[in-house]
C-alpha positions, 0 to 999 in steps of 0.5 A: 066968657061972655060976662054980660049974660052972667048974673049972681044968684044968692039962694036962701036955702038947700032947697032953692039951691037944688032947684036952681041946679036942677034947671041947669043945662050943664054943671062943672063944679068942684063942690060935691053937694052941687054935683050930687044935686045935679046928678040926682036931677039928671043934669050933665055934670063934670066934677072937679075932684080935689080929695078923691071923694068924687069918684065914688059918687060919680060911679054910684051915678054910673058916670065915672068918666066925667071926674077931672082931677084937680091938677087938670081943672084948668085943662080947658080942652079936657073940660070942653071935650067932656062937656061936649060928650055930655051934651051930645049924649043928652042930644041923643036922648032928645035935647037940642042943645049944642055947646055953642049955646055956652059963650064961655066954653 
């Protein structure tokens, strides 16, 4: 992970948080509300499920295959594969992003 490019961001409220998330290229999160904000903004999202709540939300957005059980959250190969799939799907829709743009993956 290239920490030189990581900058902390403190948001003032939920509106600002959704604004920040909506500009993300990819979100990997175990926070339900962050995932919902990303999914509702068409941001490719991998959810880390720890209470069984994520599956229903991701199914509602028609992306159930991108939920990872908490026990596999440290499986970097799995997370990377899912992220690549999401970014490749986005590329097909017109984006020119590549996973290589993310030094930490």
